[in-house]
Each structure stands twice: as C-alpha cells, then as structure tokens.
Phi, psi and omega in degrees: 000129185299142185261039174210161174257142179277166178301319183294322174293316179301315179295322176299319181296310180307314182293320186285319190245000176084171178232160355294154182207136174270138176230130186238146184245111179302325183289326176295320176301314181302316184297317185296316182292322181293326176302323179289313189287324176296320187292322185261021184302133173089006178253154182275071184245138173236135180250126174249120177293115181286093193289351175299341179292323188188109187254010177307134188290347171287328175292312180303314183300320180288319178303316179293323184295335181263004171096007172278147180269184184224140174254137185233139178259354180218157176294337176290326176292329177293315177297319172306315185296316177305308185294333175285354177110358185288139174282161180304320181290351181262355187251127174245127182248114183244111188273166182209093176060044183253163175299143184298338178303327181293316178296325176294317174302316183295320172304317182295323179282348178074028183266165177292144184225131168250130183247134194250010186216143175296329178303305183284332175301313181297315180293327179289314184301317185286337182268326186239351181046239180255019183277346184221106182297143190220156173255153178239124172279117178256154176258110188276358174072036176249121175278124187201161179112164185290329172200177188296329180292344180236026176254125190236355185252000181288174192277008169242016181283145177284346188277133165090176175261126186306134184299338180286346178264009187308331183296330174294327172292318175297327178293321178297322177299317185283329186269340184237353182079013183312136180260103172271106187270326188230135159260125188235142168217160176214113189267346179150184182248162176065040186270117178265323189281113174305334181291340178294323174291325174299321180293320182290327177294318182302316182295315182289323185287338176295335187261347182308316179300339183285344193229092188289338182263011186284134184240334190233136164254115179255115188270003183071214178222221179097016182297140179292134179248136178289128176249310176280139178305133184094343187288148174259145177264188176299134177278102186293319180296317176296318176304310184297317177301317179296313182300313176303312179306312183293317183284328173297321179292324180293319181292322182292327189278320191241348183083001183262120172255104183274152168282155181239127179241142173228152180236075182279139177236284174314313185306324186279320195248336187310293185297344179280351187253144171229145175238116187255126174246171174230139181283120177265319186227142168242129181235147169240132175225103186060241176257012178264130179253117171265135170245103184272136183240166187276052177203184176183193182298346175291339182255320183220092190271346188305315181295325181279324184281314184252349187072027188283150180266131165238119180296142182230137177227146174267099186279357175272341182213056192294330180263012176289172184298150179279122165226167185256135188230155161257116177270116190231158181267185182250017181270156182279046170226171176274081189261074175287123168277328182202144176237135176061040185258119176298122180218153172304141188310135187259134174238152179299131184102349181290156171267125175251133178248130179255124184278171177051049187247016177276345185246128172067020177270272174305321184305325185263002187290160179218176176258026184305144184066021183054032178269154179293142163288142184287165173285162176234137181229126178260127171260121185222130183049041184060017169251142187266125176235124176285121184247356167204126179283157174292148177300159169240176179294328181295328185286333176294331184256358189297330183258359182272137178259122187276128179270127174296138180282000000 
C-alpha cells in the first residue's frame, strides 16, 4: 500500500471534513518505524516515539500497535500514553525544569524516568536511594540542530546537567546508593550529520566506568527530515552501522553490552502529515501576489517561529501555469507561510496542501484571535477517520467562568 496520500484523497478529505484540516497517514508512520527497525536489526535498540510531536490519542494507539514505545516530556503526556494502552515499561518520561511532584507521579506510575537537574536528582536520590533505577539527562556541550531554537545540547542550553558536573552525580550515587541505569543526551532536532551522534557516544562512553549499574545509553532523537524537495535526511543505515561499530568496540573493551535507546518524534510523523487549507483572498501589491488562506500561525506556527520550510502545492490546479506567490494567513500578525514561492496559478477557493505537517503542527496550535483549532483526520487502510472535530464557539467558552454583572 503506498505510504503517501494522493491529491484526490486530500481533496476528498477537504470536501468531506472542511478546511483547514490536518491529515495523517497511518501507513507512512508504519513505514518510517520499519525503516528504523530494519536498519538496527540485531542490535539491542529500543525506539521511544517522542510524543511531543503529535499527541492525538489515535496516533499514540497506532504507534503502540506497530511495536514502538513512547517518550513523554510532561506528566500529562505520560497520562495520555497510559490511556493509549502503553504499559509502564514502554513509557519514558524525560523531564525539563519541572516541579518534583511530576517526577513523583511518574514514579508512582512505574515508568522510566530521565532527570535533567541536580536539584531534582538529589531529591530523588534522598527519597528512593537505589530502589528505583533512574536515568540522567546530561548536556554534552555539542552544538547541533537546524537552528539555535531547536539546538538543545550546546553549552548555553537550559537542558540537562552539564557534563562537567558529572562528579556531583557520582557523589550522589556514593552517598545515597542512587541507581543510575541510563545516561541520556539529546543534542537537537534536524541532525543530518551522523558524526554528531558519534560525538555524543564518545562523551557518554567516557563516563561509563563511573556508573557500575549502567544498562542504557539514550542518544535522544533529532533525525533530519527532508522538507525541501530533493533534500536528504539522516542516513539511518549509516547511523546504525556507526552505532553498532561503537557499541561493539565498547563491549570488546569492557565486556559490557549496553542497550541503546532513541527517541524519534518528527522522523516518525512529520512526513505522514498534511495540512490542507483553502484560498480565501487574492491580492496584488506591486509585483507581489498574496494568496491568503483560511489559516494562520494559530494553526501552523513553525514557519514564523523557526523559519521552517513547508513544501506547498495547489492541488486544485496542479498543472496550472507557474506564478510566484506569498502565501499568508488570516491572523493579525505577519504570518507568512511562504514568500516568493512558485506555485501553480491560484484561484480563490483552491485547496493548498502543506507537506511535512505531522510534527509540531497541530501540537503547537492555539486559539489566537479566538479562531477555532482545525479538525484532524487519520487515513488508515484508505479509510478516513475523524479523530478530532473542529472547535466550536462553545469550546472557546468551555473553561471560562462567567462573573455575574
């Protein structure tokens, strides 16, 4: 079955469910996961889907059904994972500057925990000692990622315990018996160069002798996803070969066979997602053609937030003459989706599809300007399933409490 959706399918969905609408293709998610498992065949590797990319419970259930585990960045994501049917041992909770109460809840639920600060690690050690294995998120001082906003491992990043403070972690182990099971890093998103992962492995392998109970090296995620046509992503086969080489060498040198964990998010769902909008207004300003759509940064903030590129096609007039447009939104901000973009001639009412919309699209959506969040549709075995209805005015008022005049 093809792991992509056709223009006709996307138009059918837009006609049936209205626009704007997020569309996800289950078979493409499955294909992406298989690419990982095939590449790492024969290695002790576990993949945890970084659910922050897209948390619709139907997506989580599909992720679970194909054998992937789940990584959570908040305790609410952990609760969603439990509701989606994941067992505690399939859930990884990686905290980031959170109140210790979240870690306590994660402990009660029995999930894997990575702790990213000495403060919370000390509290955990004093409360649980060696009774509950835990992971430590370290900051490896490696600059990586598509841009500074999605680079998390450099020496000014808020994430993790600086690797130069590792002796303080060792002191906690010695004084409390704390069981460090996992050493974790995540250097950023959109990492194309396999050598970045190799540098991370090198940093962590130097620390292995300090932690006799260590079982897992967690290398995070951040695999590069192609956004621009013709662009290349992370070479997963090359990455697998490099990881195998390094871990085999460690085993030969030390006799320790460590597990490898990864946390792919965007890699699994980005290319499985499509965002379909409808053109509402055409404007001409000098030599600039504006194509205004019935959406904005409230639905897809990545272009304005990260300067990210999304390939766009006019699926209503795909073979039309090429003209250059600025594709813009309907929010009272300069919410440009694309500038000076060649597209097939656009007419009011045409459907424009944004590709690579599965990750951090709906997940970052808001009700800014009191506009409704869009619907979400899952395509599975060529059947369309509405998995989130479009907002109504009642939804905007649902959590507001009216004060009597």
